N, C-alpha and C positions, 0 to 999 in steps of 0.2 A: 807327572803321571796322572792318568785319568782317575777321577773320583766319582763315586756313585752313592746313592742311598742304598742301604741294606735293610731288609726285613728278616729277622731271625725268629722263627716260630717255636712254640711249645707243643708237646705231645704227651699223652698219657701212655707211658710204656709199661707193658705187662712184665712179669718176671722173665728174665732172659739169662741164658748161660752159654758163654762161648768158652773156648779152651786156649791156653797158651802153653805150647809144648805138651799138650795132652792133659794139663792141669786145669781143672774147672775154674772159670772166672765168672762167678754169678753176679748178676745185676738185679737188685730187687725192684719191684714195681715202683714207678716214680712218675710224677708229673713234672716235667722239666723242659727247658729250652735246649735247642741244639748247643748253644753257647750262652753263658751268662756270667756276669762278674761275681755272682754268689756261687761258690763251688757246688753247694747242694742242689742248685737249680740248673746246672750245666751238664748235659750229657757227655761232653768232651771230658770234663773232670771226673765224672762218674766212671767212664770207661777207663780213664787213666788209673784211677784208684783200683779198679777191679784187676787190671793187669799187674799193677805193683803188688797187690795183695796175694798173688800166686806164689810169691817168693822167688820168682825167676828174674827176668830182666826188669829194669825200671823203664818208665816210658814218659813221653811227652806227647799229648794229643792236642793238635792245634788245627786252625783253619788257615790256609795259605791265601796269598793275594790272588791266586787263580781260582779261588772260591771252593777249593777241595780240601777235605779233611786229610791230615797226615798223622800217622802213628810212627813216632821215632823211638827206637829201643836202644839201650846201651849195650846190647849184645844180640846176636842172631837168635831169632825164635820164630816158630810157626804159630799162626793164629788161625784156628778153625772155628767157624761160626756155628756149626752144629744146628741146634734149634733156634738160635738167636737171629733168625732171618729178619725180623722187624728191626732190630737194632742195626744189623748189617745194612739194610736198605736206607734207614734214616741217616746213617753216616755216609752213604754213597759208595760203599764197597761192593758194587754190583759185579765186580770181577770174581767174587767168591772168596774161597779160603786163601790165606796169605802164607807164603813159605819162603825160606831161604835167604832172608834179608834182615837188615836192622831198621829199614825205613820203608813204610808202605803208604802210598798215596791213593786215595779213593779214585776209582775210574769215573765216577759220576759226581755231580754236585748234589748235595743233600736236598731233598724236597722241602726241608724246613728252612732253607736259605734262598732268598730271592733278591737279586740285584737287577734293576732295570738298565744299568749302564749309564744312568744320568741322575743328577740330583733331582729331588722332588720339589714341587712348588706347594708348600703347606698353606693352609687357610690362615695361619698366623705368621708372624715373623719367625726366622730361625732362632733356636734357643728357647722356645716356649713349647710346653707340652700340649697346650690347646686353649680353648676358650670355654667359659662357663655357660651352661644352658640351665636356666632356672625352671623349677616346677612350681607354678603358681596358679591360683585362681583369683581373678580380679573382678570386682563388681563396683559399678559407679552409678551415681544418680544421673538423670537425663541432662542436667545442666553442668555436671562435672564438679560440683562443689564438694561432693562427698565420694570418697573412694575407699573400698575395703579390699585389702590384699592379704590373701592367705598364702604364705610361703612354706612349701613342704620340703624343699631341699634343692640340690643342683647336681649336675654331672658335667664332666669335661669331655668336649668333643674336639676332634681334629679332622682334617681332611688333607689327603695327599693327592697331587695331580701331576701327570706327565702328558705333554702334548705329543711326544714322539717316543716310541720304544721300538727297538729293532725286533722284528717278528720272532726270531729264534729265542728271544728271552720272554716272550709271551706264551707261545704254544708251538709245538712241532707236530709232525704227522704221527699217527698211532704206532708206526713201526720204529720210531726213533726214541732214544732215551730222553725222557722229559725232565731230567734233573736240571735245576737251575731256571726253569720256566715258571711264570706266574701260574700257569695252569696246574702244575704240581703243587705249588704252595697253596693255591686255592683249595685243591682237593684234600690235602693232608692237614691243613691248618685253618685257613681263613674262613672257608664256608661252614666249618664246624664251630665257629666262634671260639676257637682256641686263641690264647693270648700270643702276641708277638711284640718284639721290641723293634723300634725304628731307630736306625743310626743315620744321622743326617748326611754324613760324608765319610766314606771309607775309600782309601787309596787302593785300587785294585789293578791287576795286570795279569792277563791270561798267560803271559809268558814267564811269570815270576813264580819261583818256588820258595820265596821268603814268607814269613808269617805276617798275618794282618796286624796292623796297629789299630787297636780298637779305640773309637771315640766314645763320648757319652751316649748311652742308650736312652731313648725317650719312650714313655709308655708305662706299663704295657698297654696295648690296645687290642680291641676286638673289632670286627666289622659291625657296623650299626645294622639295625633291623632292616633298613631299606635296601641294603646291598644284596644283590642276587647274582645268579650265574650268568646273566646277560652282560658280561663285562667286555667282550671282544668287539672292537670297532675297527673297520678298515678305513683308511684315509683315501685310498684309490680302489675303485671297483676291480675285483679279480686280479689284484696285484698285492703281493706281500712286501710292502715297502716300509711302513711304520704304522703304529696305531697309538691312539691316546688311551689313557687309563685314569680313572678317578676312584679313590678309595675313601668312603665315609667311615670315620673311626670313632670309637667310644673308648676313653681311657678307664681302666679298671685298677683295683688294688693289685699289688704284686702277689704272686704265689707265695704261700708260706710253707 
C-alpha cells in the first residue's frame, strides 16, 4: 500500500459548542493539534470526550487511511454543529449537520492535515528530528593563534523536500474544496507559524475506510523565518503535471 509523509497541524480553537441529540457538547478554548498522541493536545480526543460527556452515545473519533475524520457512535444520534462552525470545518465536516446514523465520515479532508502522497527527503537521515544550529560570536587574531568564541545557545533545524507532488495536493481552483491541499495547510497553520508534527511514513489509501496506523511523530516544527508564500513552482510551463516543494523548518518545544 502507498506510504506518504503526513503533516498534522495545531490551531488555537475558541470556545465551541455543538449538540448531540440536542444536548450541548461544549469544547473549551484550546491550543491543540488535529490529532496528537497526548489526549489533551488532540482535537479528535477532545471532540470524542465532548460527545461522551453528553450522557448519550459513546464515540470513537479517528482519522481514516483516506485522510478523512470519522465519528463512530455506539447508537444512532444526530450531531448539529450550531455555532461550532470553526470546529466543524477543522474536522472536515463541510457537509453540515449529521443525522440518522451511527457513523459519520467527513466530506472533506481537514485543512490541518497535509499529505503530499510521497515520502519527504529530509535534510537529515530518517529517524532524526533535525540538526543543531549554534548561536555564536567568534573573534580571532590575524594569524589565527588566538580565538575567542562566545556561545549563546542553539536551535534545531530541519528541512523537508519533494521533487514531485501531484497538483491537486498542492492547490486547486478557487471554486473547489481545498481540503487536503498544501495551500489550505499553509493558510490555516504553516504561514501563521503554528506548530505541526511530521510523520515520516503513513500508510494511506483513498479507497480505504480503515483507521490510520500512526507512526512516531517528529517535531513539533514551525516554518522558519525565510519561508514565505511564494512556494508554488511549475515543472512545465502552463501545465499542471507536478511541482517541487521545499519546507525550511525550526523545531520548537511541545505545547503544554
